[in-house]
C-alpha positions in Angstrom: -37.4 29.4 28.6 -37.6 25.7 27.7 -38.2 25.7 24.1 -34.9 28.3 23.7 -32.4 25.7 25.4 -33.9 23.3 23.3 -33.0 25.9 20.2 -29.7 26.0 21.1 -29.3 23.0 21.2 -30.1 21.9 18.3 -28.0 25.1 17.0 -25.0 23.7 18.6 -26.0 19.9 17.4 -26.1 22.3 13.6 -22.6 23.6 14.3 -20.8 20.5 15.1 -22.4 18.9 11.9 -21.4 22.1 10.4 -17.7 21.9 12.2 -17.1 17.8 11.1 -13.6 17.8 9.9 -13.4 15.1 6.9 -11.2 12.6 6.3 -9.3 12.5 2.6 -9.6 8.7 0.4 -6.1 7.2 -0.8 -4.9 7.4 -3.9 -4.8 4.1 -5.9 -3.0 2.6 -8.7 -0.1 0.5 -8.9 2.7 1.6 -6.4 1.4 1.9 -3.6 2.9 0.4 -0.6 2.9 0.0 3.2 5.7 1.5 5.9 5.5 -0.7 9.0 4.2 0.1 12.2 8.1 -0.1 13.1 9.8 2.2 11.4 6.9 5.1 12.9 8.0 4.2 15.6 11.6 6.7 16.5 9.7 9.9 15.1 6.8 9.2 17.4 7.8 6.9 20.6 4.5 7.3 22.5 2.0 6.6 20.0 3.5 3.6 19.0 4.5 2.3 22.1 0.3 3.4 22.9 0.1 1.4 20.1 1.7 -1.8 21.6 -0.8 -1.1 23.6 -3.6 -3.1 22.2 -1.6 -6.8 22.6 -2.5 -6.0 26.7 -6.4 -6.8 25.4 -5.5 -10.7 25.1 -8.6 -12.3 26.3 -10.8 -14.3 23.8 -15.0 -15.5 24.9 -16.0 -17.8 22.9 -19.6 -17.5 22.2 -21.3 -20.6 21.6 -20.2 -21.5 25.0 -21.9 -18.3 26.4 -25.1 -17.8 24.0 -25.5 -21.5 23.4 -29.1 -20.5 21.0 -26.5 -19.2 18.2 -25.5 -22.9 17.8 -29.2 -22.8 16.3 -29.5 -19.5 15.1 -26.7 -19.8 13.3 -27.1 -23.5 12.5 -26.0 -23.5 8.6 -22.4 -21.1 8.8 -19.3 -21.8 11.2 -20.2 -18.8 13.0 -22.5 -21.7 15.0 -19.4 -23.6 16.1 -16.5 -21.0 15.7 -17.0 -17.4 16.9 -14.5 -16.1 19.6 -14.8 -12.7 21.3 -13.3 -9.6 19.5 -9.8 -8.5 21.4 -6.9 -5.9 21.0 -6.5 -5.2 17.3 -3.0 -6.3 17.5 -4.7 -9.5 16.7 -6.5 -9.6 13.9 -4.3 -11.4 11.8 -3.9 -14.1 14.6 -8.1 -14.4 15.0 -8.8 -15.0 11.5 -6.1 -17.5 10.7 -6.6 -19.2 14.0 -10.3 -19.4 13.9 -12.7 -22.7 13.1 -14.5 -21.3 10.3 -12.6 -21.6 7.0 -11.2 -19.1 4.2 -11.0 -19.7 0.8 -10.7 -15.9 -0.7 -8.4 -13.0 0.7 -11.2 -11.2 1.1 -11.5 -12.3 4.5 -8.0 -10.2 5.3 -10.2 -7.1 4.5 -10.2 -5.5 7.7 -7.1 -7.9 8.9 -3.6 -5.9 7.6 -3.0 -3.5 6.0 -1.0 -6.1 3.0 -4.2 -6.1 2.5 -5.8 -3.2 1.7 -2.6 -1.5 0.0 -3.0 -5.6 -2.5 -6.5 -4.0 -3.1 -5.7 -0.4 -3.6 -2.5 -1.5 -5.7 -4.6 -4.3 -8.1 -8.6 -3.4 -7.4 -11.5 -5.1 -7.0 -9.3 -8.7 -8.8 -7.5 -8.6 -5.0 -10.6 -10.1 -3.4 -10.7 -13.4 -5.2 -6.9 -14.2 -4.5 -6.7 -18.0 -2.3 -6.8 -16.8 0.9 -3.2 -19.1 1.4 -1.6 -16.7 -1.2 -2.4 -13.6 1.0 -1.2 -14.8 3.9 2.2 -15.5 2.3 2.6 -11.8 1.9 1.1 -10.5 5.5 3.6 -8.7 7.5 1.7 -7.3 10.1 -2.2 -6.7 11.8 -4.2 -3.4 11.4 -1.7 -0.7 12.2 -1.0 3.1 10.6 -1.2 2.7 7.0 -5.2 1.9 7.8 -5.8 4.9 8.6 -3.2 7.0 7.6 -1.7 5.6 4.4 2.2 6.7 4.9 0.7 10.9 5.6 1.7 11.3 9.0 -0.7 12.9 10.4 -3.6 13.3 8.3 -6.1 10.6 8.1 -6.6 8.5 5.2 -9.3 5.8 4.3 -7.8 3.4 2.8 -10.3 0.7 2.9 -12.4 2.9 -0.5 -15.7 1.2 -0.1 -16.8 3.3 2.9 -16.2 6.7 0.3 -18.0 4.8 -2.1 -21.1 3.9 0.2 -21.8 7.1 1.7 -21.5 9.2 -2.0 -21.8 12.5 -1.1 -21.6 12.7 2.1 -18.7 11.1 2.7 -17.6 14.6 3.6 -20.5 15.3 6.7 -18.6 12.4 8.3 -15.9 13.7 11.0 -12.4 12.0 10.3 -12.2 10.4 13.9 -15.4 8.4 13.0 -14.9 7.3 9.5 -11.3 6.2 10.2 -13.1 3.7 12.8 -16.4 3.2 9.7 -13.6 1.7 7.5 -14.0 -1.8 9.4 -16.9 -1.3 11.9 -19.6 -1.9 9.9 -22.2 -4.3 8.3 -20.8 -5.7 5.2 -21.2 -8.5 2.8 -18.8 -9.7 -0.2 -20.7 -8.8 -3.5 -21.7 -12.6 -5.1 -19.7 -11.4 -8.4 -17.2 -9.4 -7.8 -16.6 -11.4 -3.9 -15.4 -7.2 -3.0 -16.3 -5.8 0.5 -19.3 -4.1 -0.4 -21.8 -2.2 2.2 -25.3 -2.7 1.5 -25.9 1.9 1.4 -25.3 4.7 -0.6 -26.2 7.5 1.7 -26.2 8.7 5.3 -30.0 8.6 5.4 -30.0 4.8 4.0 -27.9 3.2 7.2 -30.7 2.6 9.1 -31.4 -1.2 9.7 -34.4 -0.4 7.6 -33.1 0.3 4.9 -30.6 -2.1 5.3 -32.5 -5.1 5.2 -34.5 -3.6 2.5 -31.7 -3.2 0.1 -30.8 -7.4 1.2 -34.5 -8.0 0.4 -33.9 -6.1 -3.6 -31.1 -7.9 -4.0 -32.5 -11.3 -2.5 -29.3 -11.8 -0.6 -28.1 -14.0 2.0 -25.3 -15.4 3.5 -26.4 -18.6 4.3 -29.5 -21.4 4.3 -30.4 -23.0 7.6 -30.6 -26.6 6.6 -33.4 -27.8 8.4 -36.0 -24.7 8.0 -34.5 -23.6 4.7 -34.6 -20.0 5.7 -32.3 -17.5 3.7 -30.6 -15.9 6.8 -28.5 -12.6 7.3 -25.2 -12.4 9.1 -25.2 -9.1 10.7 -21.2 -7.8 10.9 -20.1 -5.4 13.8 -22.6 -2.0 12.7 -20.6 -0.3 14.8 -20.8 3.0 12.1 -24.1 2.8 11.3 -25.8 2.3 15.5 -24.0 5.1 16.3 -24.5 7.4 13.4 -27.9 6.4 13.4 -31.7 7.7 13.9 -31.8 8.5 18.6 -28.0 8.7 18.8 -26.7 11.6 21.3 -23.8 11.9 20.6 -23.3 11.1 16.6 -23.4 15.1 16.1 -20.9 16.0 18.4 -17.9 13.9 18.8 -16.3 11.6 16.7 -15.1 7.7 17.5 -11.7 8.8 18.1 -12.8 11.3 21.0 -14.2 8.3 22.7 -11.7 5.7 22.1 -8.8 7.1 21.4 -7.5 10.0 24.7 -5.0 12.2 24.6 -2.3 11.6 27.0 1.3 13.1 28.3 5.1 11.8 27.8 7.3 12.8 30.9 8.4 15.4 28.9 4.7 17.2 29.4 4.3 16.4 25.9 0.1 15.8 24.4 -0.2 12.7 21.8 -3.3 11.0 20.9 -3.3 7.4 22.6 -3.4 5.1 19.3 -4.8 2.3 22.2 -8.4 1.1 21.5 -10.8 1.5 24.6 -13.2 1.3 25.9 -14.2 5.3 27.5 -14.7 3.9 30.4 -10.8 2.5 30.8 -9.7 5.7 30.6 -9.6 8.5 33.4 -9.1 11.5 30.5 -11.9 10.4 28.6 -14.2 9.8 31.3 -13.6 12.6 33.0 -14.4 14.4 30.5 -17.4 12.7 29.5 -18.1 14.2 33.6 -19.3 17.1 32.9 -22.3 15.9 31.6 -22.9 12.3 33.0 -22.0 12.2 36.8 -22.4 8.2 36.9 -20.5 7.4 33.5 -19.8 4.0 34.8 -23.4 3.5 35.9 -25.2 4.7 33.1 -23.6 2.6 30.5 -24.0 -0.4 33.2 -27.4 -0.6 32.8 -28.2 0.1 29.4 -25.9 -2.6 28.5 -27.2 -4.9 30.6 -30.4 -3.9 29.6 -29.8 -4.4 26.0 -28.2 -8.0 27.1 -31.3 -8.9 28.7 -33.6 -8.8 25.5 -30.5 -10.0 23.5 -30.4 -13.0 25.3 -34.2 -13.9 26.0 -35.3 -12.9 22.2 -32.3 -15.1 20.9 -33.7 -17.9 22.7 -37.1 -17.5 20.9 -35.2 -17.7 18.0 -33.5 -20.9 18.7 -37.3 -22.4 19.9 -38.6 -21.1 16.7 -35.6 -22.6 14.2 -36.2 -25.6 16.2 -40.2 -25.1 15.7 -40.4 -24.4 12.7 -37.9 -27.5 11.8 -40.1 -29.9 12.7 -43.2 -27.9 11.1 -41.0 -28.2 7.5 -40.6 -32.2 8.3 -43.9 -32.9 9.7 -46.1 -32.8 6.5 -49.0 -31.1 7.8 -48.0 -27.3 6.3 -48.6 -25.8 2.7 -45.0 -24.1 1.3 -47.2 -20.7 1.3 -47.6 -21.0 4.8 -44.1 -22.4 5.5 -42.6 -19.3 3.7 -44.6 -17.2 5.5 -42.8 -18.5 8.4 -39.7 -18.5 6.9 -40.0 -14.3 6.1 -40.7 -13.6 9.6 -37.8 -16.0 10.7 -35.1 -14.3 8.8 -36.3 -10.4 9.4 -36.3 -11.4 13.4 -33.6 -12.6 13.2 -31.2 -9.8 11.4 -33.0 -6.5 13.9 -31.8 -9.3 16.3 -28.3 -9.7 14.9 -27.7 -6.1 14.3 -27.8 -5.5 18.2 -26.1 -8.8 19.5 -23.3 -8.1 17.3 -22.9 -4.4 17.8 -20.2 -4.5 20.4 -21.6 -1.6 22.1 -24.5 -3.3 23.7 -26.2 -0.5 23.7 -24.7 2.2 24.6 -23.8 4.0 21.3 -28.3 4.1 20.5 -29.6 3.0 23.1 -32.8 4.3 21.0 -31.5 2.5 17.8 -31.0 -0.6 19.8 -34.2 -0.7 21.8 -35.6 -0.1 18.2 -34.1 -3.1 16.8 -35.1 -5.5 19.6 -39.3 -4.5 19.7 -38.5 -5.3 16.0 -37.5 -8.7 16.2 -39.3 -10.1 19.3 -42.1 -8.5 17.3 -41.1 -10.8 13.8 -40.4 -13.8 16.4 -43.5 -13.5 17.6 -45.3 -13.5 15.0 -44.1 -16.2 13.4 -44.4 -18.9 16.8 -47.6 -17.8 16.4 -48.4 -19.2 12.7 -47.0 -22.3 14.0 
């Protein structure tokens, strides 16, 4: 009986994957323009009103104050002094322009405004090297309708073509409700030559943290170098897509990001529409009610996962802080050979990468608790091994 149930579940998951409805990809070239969100207000008043509700998510938490260890762990880049929590997508332009991290090029607008997305689709990779201030003068709004619809009402269109490029033949295996969000909620880097936003993989199977780390190792890539230790570190960026779709995920085969973060709402006339207020499932009564069919205490379950992940993340982050300081002392002590120091540096780089993969992932373990635990195990193992060498 147990084997039969497992087979049925496997078949259901397989059917869900097969039934995934892919998004289309934007047509690039001269003439790409952005229809502002306000222009859709009269045609889709309920959707537009729900989109404006993203203004309500305005709270900002100073992560440097909340997690003091990152002042040391991120030493060598501005995140160690200026790193605020995410808030409503309505504020993306304000956040990127008001941060204490200086921006030289327009590529920093990649996931902040449709105006830059359209510029890339018009001009190609040359848009990424435009001066930041020049692009700012052309910005009219933060993330809005164009980013996910490309002015095609009712259709989901991937306008950030680097996502389709990274997925390759696997693009059609990703449901449109996930692909829309995956345009920005991914790990990325700026190509050293073109400065273009680039994803560190070429298929679904290559999206794992292990494969991504191997990718960076092969290209000898680093976002910054710690000035005291000489460790060439990788700054991971919000890898929600990779985490949700990764090994160990229990929902990726059946649900999309939109299923859990964009609930169906009903207006006063009794008409239904998809809410464009992007919220946690716990903040939506409709979504939570749907989840209750399998999770009788969804809030309690999520709270338990997140508390455990948070406890381990803080503990390992504190170990990374200790390792950084001890390695810095070792560098100046003259007691270690270059080979010995490089061995510690390699472990430090690896430990920081796997720790960061969890630390900056916005679900705090809820998207994929198994992958979260695996990353934290790998991070702690590397940090402990580095400390042992010192």
